[in-house]
C-alpha positions in Angstrom: 0.0 0.0 0.0 1.4 3.3 -1.0 0.9 6.5 0.9 0.2 8.6 -2.2 -1.0 8.2 -5.8 0.5 8.8 -9.2 -1.8 11.9 -9.4 -0.1 13.3 -6.2 3.3 12.9 -7.7 2.1 14.3 -11.0 1.0 17.4 -9.2 4.6 18.1 -8.1 5.9 17.5 -11.7 3.2 19.0 -13.9 5.5 19.5 -16.9 5.5 15.7 -17.5 2.3 13.9 -18.2 2.6 10.4 -16.9 1.4 7.7 -19.4 2.1 4.1 -20.1 4.9 5.2 -22.5 6.4 8.2 -20.7 9.8 8.1 -19.1 9.1 7.3 -16.2 5.9 5.5 -17.0 2.8 5.2 -14.8 3.9 1.7 -13.8 7.4 3.0 -12.9 5.9 5.6 -10.6 3.5 3.2 -9.0 6.4 0.8 -8.2 8.5 3.7 -6.8 5.6 4.8 -4.6 5.3 1.2 -3.2 9.1 0.9 -2.6 9.4 4.3 -0.9 6.3 3.6 1.2 7.8 0.2 2.3 11.1 2.0 3.1 9.4 4.5 5.4 7.2 1.7 6.9 10.5 -0.1 7.8 11.9 3.0 9.5 8.6 3.6 11.4 8.4 -0.1 12.5 11.9 0.2 13.9 10.6 3.1 16.0 7.7 0.8 17.3 5.1 2.7 15.2 2.2 0.6 14.0 2.4 0.4 10.2 1.0 1.1 7.7 -0.4 4.4 8.9 -4.2 4.8 8.7 -5.4 8.2 7.4 -8.5 8.3 9.7 -6.6 7.3 12.8 -3.4 9.2 12.3 -4.1 12.0 9.9 -1.1 14.2 10.8 1.4 11.4 10.6 -0.2 10.1 7.4 -0.1 13.5 5.8 3.6 13.9 6.7 4.6 10.5 5.3 2.5 11.1 2.2 4.4 14.3 1.5 7.7 12.4 2.1 6.7 9.7 -0.4 5.7 12.4 -3.0 9.0 14.2 -2.6 11.0 10.9 -3.0 9.2 9.8 -6.1 9.2 13.3 -7.6 13.0 13.3 -7.0 13.4 9.9 -8.7 11.4 11.3 -11.7 13.6 14.4 -11.7 16.7 12.2 -11.8 15.3 10.2 -14.7 14.5 13.3 -16.7 17.3 15.6 -15.6 14.8 18.4 -16.0 14.5 20.9 -13.2 17.8 19.7 -11.7 20.3 22.4 -10.8 24.0 22.1 -10.2 25.8 23.2 -7.0 28.9 25.4 -7.1 31.1 22.3 -7.3 29.3 20.9 -10.3 27.3 18.2 -8.4 23.7 17.6 -9.5 21.3 18.9 -6.9 17.9 17.2 -6.6 15.6 19.4 -4.5 12.8 16.9 -4.1 15.1 14.1 -3.1 16.8 16.5 -0.6 13.5 17.2 1.0 12.8 13.4 1.3 16.2 12.9 3.0 15.3 15.7 5.4 12.0 14.0 6.1 13.7 10.7 6.9 16.2 12.4 9.1 13.3 14.1 11.0 11.4 10.8 11.5 14.5 9.0 12.9 15.8 11.9 15.0 12.4 13.3 16.2 9.8 10.6 16.0 7.3 12.8 17.8 6.8 14.5 14.4 4.5 11.5 14.0 2.8 12.1 17.3 -0.7 10.9 16.4 0.6 7.6 15.0 -0.3 4.5 17.0 2.5 2.7 18.8 2.9 -1.0 18.1 2.1 -3.4 20.8 3.2 -7.0 21.5 6.3 -8.4 20.0 6.7 -5.4 17.6 6.9 -3.0 20.5 9.5 -5.0 22.4 12.3 -4.2 19.9 15.2 -2.8 21.8 19.0 -2.6 21.4 20.6 -5.6 23.1 24.2 -6.4 23.7 26.3 -8.9 25.6 26.3 -6.5 28.5 22.4 -6.3 28.7 22.3 -10.1 29.1 25.4 -10.3 31.4 25.6 -7.0 33.3 28.3 -8.2 35.8 30.3 -10.4 33.5 33.0 -7.9 33.0 33.9 -8.0 36.7 35.8 -10.9 38.3 33.8 -12.7 41.0 35.9 -11.5 43.9 36.2 -7.9 42.8 32.7 -6.7 43.4 33.0 -6.3 47.2 36.4 -4.6 46.8 34.9 -2.2 44.3 32.1 -1.3 46.7 34.4 -0.9 49.7 34.6 2.8 50.4 37.0 2.5 53.4 39.9 1.5 51.1 42.3 3.9 49.5 41.2 5.5 46.3 41.9 3.3 43.4 42.4 6.3 41.1 44.0 9.6 41.7 43.9 12.8 39.6 47.2 14.4 38.9 47.2 18.1 38.3 49.9 19.7 36.3 50.2 23.4 35.4 
């Protein structure tokens, strides 16, 4: 399920009429919408957000993600056509729509509250967390007899700070 339609993408790129024979074609744009939507769903699932978003339950989050998908697919179209693409001062091709998409992904990962009305996943999907050897063995890095010595406050300091001027 994609978060936008080909008509939504067409609205961002009105100079190209999408048809079955255009470059990109309607089918290419539909595939891209699905791929980008799946990519964003994967990111949101990693943040324990219930995916796919429902427009009636989470209209703000849905609208934000819809815009992200539109920008990404419009950026892909822009790359394929090389129309409307400007160059930076160092000669690199700059794709404004795709830059907006990357900013969108960065915002979702760094500030997930941007999707505040999105439902949180429950059950196994919500239990995702970063685990390491230390989370399963919190005292394994300390030898068995060292724990009481480390907690002993009457002993001399184990470390000293040396000040030099």
